C-alpha positions in Angstrom: -9.5 24.0 -27.3 -8.7 22.3 -24.4 -11.6 20.7 -22.2 -12.6 22.2 -18.9 -12.0 20.5 -15.5 -15.9 20.0 -15.4 -15.6 18.7 -19.2 -13.1 16.2 -18.3 -14.5 14.8 -15.5 -18.0 14.1 -17.5 -15.9 13.2 -20.3 -14.2 10.3 -18.4 -17.4 9.1 -16.6 -19.3 8.7 -19.9 -16.4 6.9 -21.4 -16.7 4.4 -18.3 -20.4 4.2 -19.1 -20.3 3.6 -22.7 -17.5 0.9 -22.3 -19.4 -0.9 -19.3 -17.1 -0.3 -16.6 -20.0 1.4 -14.9 -23.2 -0.1 -15.4 -26.7 1.0 -15.3 -28.4 1.3 -11.7 -24.6 1.8 -10.2 -24.7 4.7 -7.6 -21.5 6.9 -8.5 -19.6 8.6 -5.3 -21.0 11.4 -3.8 -20.3 14.9 -5.1 -18.0 15.6 -1.9 -16.7 12.1 -2.1 -15.4 12.5 -5.9 -14.4 16.1 -4.9 -12.1 14.9 -2.1 -11.0 11.3 -4.0 -9.6 13.2 -6.8 -8.7 16.5 -5.9 -11.2 18.6 -7.4 -13.2 21.8 -6.1 -16.9 20.9 -5.0 -18.3 23.3 -7.5 -16.5 21.7 -10.4 -17.9 18.4 -9.8 -21.3 20.1 -9.7 -21.2 20.9 -13.0 -19.9 17.9 -14.2 -22.6 16.0 -12.7 -25.5 18.2 -13.9 -23.3 18.0 -17.5 -23.9 14.2 -17.4 -28.1 14.8 -16.1 -28.0 16.5 -19.2 -26.6 14.3 -21.5 -28.7 11.3 -19.9 -25.9 9.5 -18.7 -26.8 10.1 -15.1 -30.0 11.1 -12.9 -30.5 12.1 -9.7 -32.1 10.5 -7.0 -33.9 12.7 -4.0 -31.8 11.6 -0.6 -29.7 8.5 -2.4 -27.4 10.4 -4.9 -26.8 10.0 -8.5 -27.3 6.9 -10.6 -26.3 5.6 -14.0 -29.2 5.7 -16.3 -27.3 4.5 -19.5 -24.7 1.6 -20.8 -25.2 -1.6 -19.8 -27.1 -3.7 -16.9 -25.3 -4.1 -13.7 -23.2 -7.1 -12.9 -23.8 -9.3 -9.8 -21.6 -9.1 -6.8 -19.8 -11.8 -7.6 -18.3 -10.7 -10.8 -15.2 -9.1 -9.0 -12.8 -10.1 -11.7 -14.5 -9.1 -14.8 -12.6 -7.8 -17.7 -14.9 -4.4 -17.8 -14.5 -3.7 -13.8 -13.4 -0.5 -13.0 -9.7 -0.5 -12.0 -9.0 1.8 -9.4 -7.6 2.0 -5.8 -10.7 -0.3 -4.3 -10.8 -2.4 -6.9 -7.3 -3.4 -6.5 -7.7 -3.3 -3.0 -10.8 -5.6 -3.0 -9.0 -8.3 -5.4 -5.9 -8.6 -2.8 -8.9 -10.3 -0.7 -9.8 -12.8 -3.0 -7.8 -15.9 -3.7 -9.9 -17.7 -6.1 -7.4 -21.1 -7.4 -8.9 -20.4 -10.9 -6.7 -17.5 -11.4 -3.4 -16.3 -11.5 -2.2 -13.8 -8.8 1.0 -12.1 -10.1 0.1 -8.8 -8.9 -0.9 -10.2 -4.9 0.5 -8.1 -2.2 1.2 -11.0 0.4 4.0 -13.7 0.4 2.7 -17.4 -0.2 1.1 -19.3 2.9 3.7 -21.7 2.8 6.0 -19.3 3.6 4.5 -18.6 7.1 3.3 -21.9 7.8 5.9 -22.4 10.7 4.4 -19.1 12.5 0.8 -21.4 13.1 -1.2 -19.5 15.3 -2.5 -22.8 16.9 0.9 -23.7 18.3 0.9 -20.3 20.5 -2.6 -20.7 21.5 -2.2 -22.0 24.8 0.3 -19.6 25.8 -1.7 -16.7 24.8 -4.4 -17.7 27.2 -2.7 -19.4 29.9 -1.6 -16.3 31.8 -3.9 -13.6 32.7 -6.8 -15.0 30.7 -9.1 -12.6 32.7 -7.7 -9.9 31.0 -8.7 -11.0 27.4 -12.5 -10.0 28.5 -12.0 -6.5 28.9 -10.1 -3.9 26.1 -6.2 -3.5 26.4 -4.3 -0.5 27.3 -4.5 2.0 24.8 -0.6 2.2 24.2 -1.0 -1.3 24.0 -0.2 -4.5 25.8 2.6 -3.6 27.6 5.2 -7.1 27.2 4.6 -6.8 23.7 6.0 -2.8 23.9 8.8 -4.7 25.9 9.3 -6.7 23.0 9.0 -4.1 20.3 11.6 -2.4 22.4 14.4 -5.1 21.6 13.0 -5.5 18.0 13.8 -1.9 17.5 17.2 -2.1 19.2 18.1 -4.6 17.0 17.4 -2.4 13.7 19.7 0.3 15.7 16.8 2.6 16.6 16.6 3.3 20.7 13.3 3.7 21.8 11.2 3.4 25.1 7.7 1.9 25.8 6.2 5.1 26.1 7.5 5.8 22.2 5.5 2.9 21.1 1.7 2.4 20.3 0.3 -0.9 18.6 -1.8 -0.3 15.7 -4.0 -2.6 13.8 -1.4 -3.1 11.5 0.9 -0.4 9.2 -2.8 0.8 7.8 -4.1 2.0 10.6 -1.0 3.3 11.7 -0.5 5.6 8.4 -4.3 6.4 9.4 -3.9 7.5 12.7 -0.6 9.7 11.7 -2.4 11.3 9.2 -5.5 12.1 11.0 -3.5 13.4 13.7 -1.0 15.0 11.3 -2.3 16.3 8.4 -4.2 19.7 8.0 -6.6 18.8 5.1 -5.4 21.4 1.9 -2.0 20.8 2.9 0.7 19.3 0.5 1.9 16.2 0.9 4.9 14.2 -0.2 4.8 10.6 -0.9 6.8 8.1 -2.9 5.8 8.0 -7.0 5.1 5.1 -7.7 4.2 4.0 -4.2 1.8 2.5 -1.7 -1.5 3.1 -3.2 -3.7 2.8 -0.7 -1.8 5.5 1.4 -2.8 7.7 -1.5 -6.3 6.6 -0.9 -6.3 7.3 2.8 -4.7 11.1 2.1 -7.3 12.0 -0.4 -10.1 10.8 1.8 -8.5 13.3 4.7 -8.3 16.3 1.8 -4.7 16.4 1.6 -3.1 17.4 -1.5 -0.9 14.5 -2.5 2.3 15.0 -4.2 4.8 12.3 -5.7 8.7 12.1 -5.9 9.6 9.7 -8.1 11.4 6.7 -6.7 14.8 5.7 -8.1 16.6 2.5 -7.9 18.5 3.8 -4.4 15.8 5.7 -3.0 13.8 9.5 -3.6 14.9 11.6 -6.2 16.8 14.1 -3.9 16.9 16.7 -6.6 13.3 16.7 -7.5 12.8 16.5 -3.4 14.4 19.4 -2.8 12.8 21.7 -5.6 9.4 20.4 -4.2 10.9 21.6 -0.9 11.9 24.9 -2.1 8.6 25.8 -3.6 5.9 24.5 -1.3 5.6 24.3 2.3 5.3 20.4 3.0 5.4 19.4 6.6 5.6 15.4 5.7 7.0 12.9 3.4 5.6 9.2 3.4 8.4 6.6 2.1 9.6 3.2 2.4 13.3 2.9 3.1 13.8 -0.8 2.4 11.9 -3.7 0.2 9.6 -0.6 -1.3 6.3 -1.2 -2.6 5.8 -1.2 -5.4 9.3 -1.0 -6.7 11.3 -3.6 -4.5 14.2 -1.1 -4.0 16.0 0.1 -1.1 17.4 3.1 0.4 21.4 3.9 -0.1 23.3 5.0 2.8 24.3 7.9 0.8 20.7 8.9 -0.2 19.8 8.6 3.3 21.8 11.2 5.0 20.6 13.8 2.0 17.4 12.8 3.0 17.7 13.6 6.4 19.7 16.2 5.8 17.1 18.3 3.7 14.1 17.1 6.9 16.5 19.2 9.0 16.9 22.3 6.6 13.2 22.2 5.7 11.7 21.3 9.2 10.1 17.8 7.4 8.7 14.8 9.5 9.4 12.0 7.7 7.3 8.6 7.9 9.2 5.6 7.5 6.6 2.6 6.5 8.4 0.1 7.1 6.3 -3.0 6.7 8.8 -5.6 5.1 11.3 -4.9 7.6 11.7 -9.3 8.6 12.0 -9.4 4.4 15.1 -7.6 5.1 18.4 -8.1 7.3 18.3 -5.9 10.5 21.5 -4.2 8.9 19.5 -2.5 5.9 19.5 1.5 6.2 16.4 2.7 8.1 16.0 6.8 8.2 14.8 6.6 11.9 17.9 4.4 12.6 20.3 7.0 11.7 17.8 10.1 12.8 16.7 8.5 16.0 13.3 9.2 16.1 14.1 12.9 15.9 13.0 13.6 12.7 11.5 10.2 11.8 8.4 8.7 12.9 8.7 4.5 12.3 6.2 2.4 11.3 6.4 -1.8 11.3 4.1 -4.8 10.9 3.4 -8.3 11.4 1.3 -8.7 8.4 3.6 -9.8 5.6 5.7 -12.2 8.2 3.5 -13.5 10.6 -0.2 -13.1 9.8 -2.6 -10.5 7.8 -5.0 -11.9 10.1 -3.4 -10.3 13.2 -3.5 -7.2 12.2 -0.7 -6.2 14.1 1.5 -3.1 13.6 3.3 -0.5 15.5 4.5 3.4 15.5 7.4 4.2 17.3 7.7 8.3 17.6 8.9 10.6 20.1 6.8 10.4 23.5 4.9 13.7 23.1 3.1 12.1 19.5 3.0 8.5 21.0 0.8 10.2 23.6 -1.3 11.9 21.6 -1.3 8.9 19.1 -2.4 6.6 21.7 -5.1 9.1 22.6 -6.7 8.9 19.1 -6.5 5.4 19.0 -8.5 5.5 21.7 -11.0 7.3 20.5 -11.5 5.7 17.5 -11.3 1.7 18.1 -10.7 2.4 22.4 -7.6 0.0 22.2 -6.2 -3.2 19.8 -6.9 -7.1 20.1 -4.9 -8.2 23.7 -5.5 -11.5 22.0 -3.4 -10.4 18.9 -1.2 -8.4 20.8 0.0 -11.6 23.1 -0.3 -14.0 20.2 2.5 -11.6 19.0 3.7 -11.1 22.0 4.7 -14.9 22.7 6.1 -15.0 19.0 8.3 -12.3 19.4 9.6 -14.3 23.1 10.0 -17.8 21.5 13.4 -18.5 20.0 12.2 -19.8 16.7 10.7 -16.3 15.5 14.6 -15.3 14.7 14.8 -18.5 13.0 11.6 -17.7 11.1 12.9 -14.6 9.6 15.8 -16.0 8.8 13.9 -18.8 6.5 12.0 -16.3 5.2 14.7 -14.4 3.8 16.2 -17.2 2.2 12.7 -17.8 0.6 12.6 -14.0 -0.7 16.4 -14.5 -1.9 16.0 -17.9 -4.0 12.7 -16.7 -5.2 14.1 -13.2 -6.2 16.9 -14.9 -8.3 14.0 -17.1 -10.1 11.5 -14.1 -10.8 14.1 -12.4 -12.3 15.2 -14.8 -14.7 11.7 -15.8 -15.1 10.9 -11.9 -16.3 14.1 -11.9 -18.1 13.5 -14.7 -20.1 10.2 -13.5 -20.9 11.7 -10.5 -22.4 10.7 -8.2 -19.6 13.0 -5.1 -18.1 13.2 -5.6 -14.8 13.8 -2.0 -13.0 15.8 -2.9 -10.0 17.3 -6.5 -8.4 17.3 -6.6 -5.4 19.0 -9.2 -3.0 15.7 -10.2 -1.5 12.4 -8.7 -1.2 8.8 -9.2 -2.1 8.3 -7.2 -5.2 9.9 -6.5 -8.4 8.7 -3.7 -10.7 8.6 -4.8 -14.6 7.8 -3.7 -17.9 7.4 -5.4 -21.3 8.1 -3.7 -24.4 5.2 -4.6 -26.4 3.1 -3.3 -23.5 3.3 0.4 -23.1 -0.2 0.7 -21.4 0.1 -1.7 -18.3 -3.6 -0.7 -17.6 -4.5 -2.3 -20.4 -2.5 -5.4 -20.4 -3.7 -6.1 -17.1 -7.2 -6.0 -18.8 -6.4 -8.3 -21.2 -4.6 -10.5 -19.4 -8.0 -10.6 -17.1 -9.6 -12.7 -19.6 -6.8 -15.3 -19.6 -7.6 -15.6 -15.6 -4.7 -13.2 -14.6 -4.1 -10.4 -12.3 -1.7 -8.0 -12.4 -1.1 -4.7 -10.6 -0.7 -2.4 -13.5 1.6 0.6 -12.5 -1.1 3.1 -12.7 -2.7 2.5 -9.2 0.9 3.4 -7.9 1.0 6.7 -9.7 -0.4 9.9 -7.5 -2.5 10.2 -11.4 -4.3 6.8 -11.6 -4.9 8.0 -15.1 -0.9 8.0 -15.8 -0.3 5.6 -18.8 2.9 3.6 -17.5 4.5 0.0 -19.0 5.2 -0.9 -15.5 3.8 -3.0 -13.6 4.1 -4.3 -9.5 5.2 -8.5 -9.7 4.9 -11.0 -7.1 8.2 -12.9 -7.2 6.5 -16.0 -5.6 3.4 -15.4 -8.3 6.3 -15.2 -11.3 8.4 -18.5 -10.2 5.1 -20.5 -10.8 5.1 -22.1 -14.1 1.6 -20.9 -15.0 3.0 -17.5 -14.9 5.5 -18.2 -17.7 2.8 -20.5 -19.7 0.1 -17.5 -19.7 3.0 -14.6 -20.7 4.3 -16.8 -23.3 1.2 -17.8 -25.0 -0.1 -14.0 -24.4 3.3 -12.9 -25.8 3.3 -15.0 -28.9 -0.5 -14.3 -29.8 0.5 -10.4 -29.7 3.4 -10.8 -32.3 1.6 -12.9 -34.7 -1.4 -10.5 -34.8 
């Protein structure tokens, strides 16, 4: 007999407690947050928590929430890479911020610092503060630093996107851009379409906002158009979040033919496509972009400098039609007042200086060379690579002997290696998949081959 929804939740949490994933004294998410995060009704979660309380797994503490009473003792904060640590969206995001030299990070989301060192920020500091230094003691413009937006207009023109300064709003990276769009556009409870596998922080943002997240399978040349059309016929979805170039996590690029079909569906079903192009600098400017084909009529373009210049600057931007840009600028002002004008000035100087184009060309060459080496390394180890791009930052691959990448990730944590298992990139994080995201720059390190060889050889003998 199939378990009810509350029974499924209770069983899932109790198994985490028994295995040590959730530890004694650990606080569970609130009922409201748990319901929003996983898409359950609030009463369903209440019933599940009541079952767990009756079974002695958790206990309510008045005014504080629910705490684990069974299982193993609480671990320390420093035990972030414990093999029993709960693997979820927040866990993986935390690990992206940890660069312990004792561990290997083939699941890392960033390029190696060696690729970015010619963009050393100290070289530009004097130019940043040379003029208008007094404005650095005040809040910036709600749209963003005007000279930077002028540079962004030129940058978009290089991609074939015609935009004006009134169509551009600067943001704290692509993640704040996504957050602003979700807050402004998405109605809690409505269906929203995303790439699957796709950008896992986006899934978390949408769920936190109360949206129903629907995955559209990502193929080697872009979204599965047949599935997309079937979903659009059945559901009144107004938004599709996608990545055209250097897709995270598969590394795939949108084909021109599929881009035309996607835009035709957008016109037919009144769909707004949010194009996240955070890896634009890893690709040639001629790469297919929906926003260039559509000219921001049914598309909204998000860019970022986190991967190509510095994540610490937290600089991104949105390009869209003028009325929407005006509203998003107001929302940004309400939430954060403005961006850091120092960061905006720094990026403006970098873009204005002639060496940024050379930096991008070197970055693309690094990515091209590393992609070839990484594919060869994975093939030598016996892995199947989903798609081989000309250049990029990620590869999507699986090992035939490892049908569950989440189990593989747990086992390799014991070998001081942190993977990015495919389950994290699925709408249902409990989905069993053999695929993992691999960072090409980490895969080509000799330590990666050595660890995987050792692990796979041991698997064959056991």
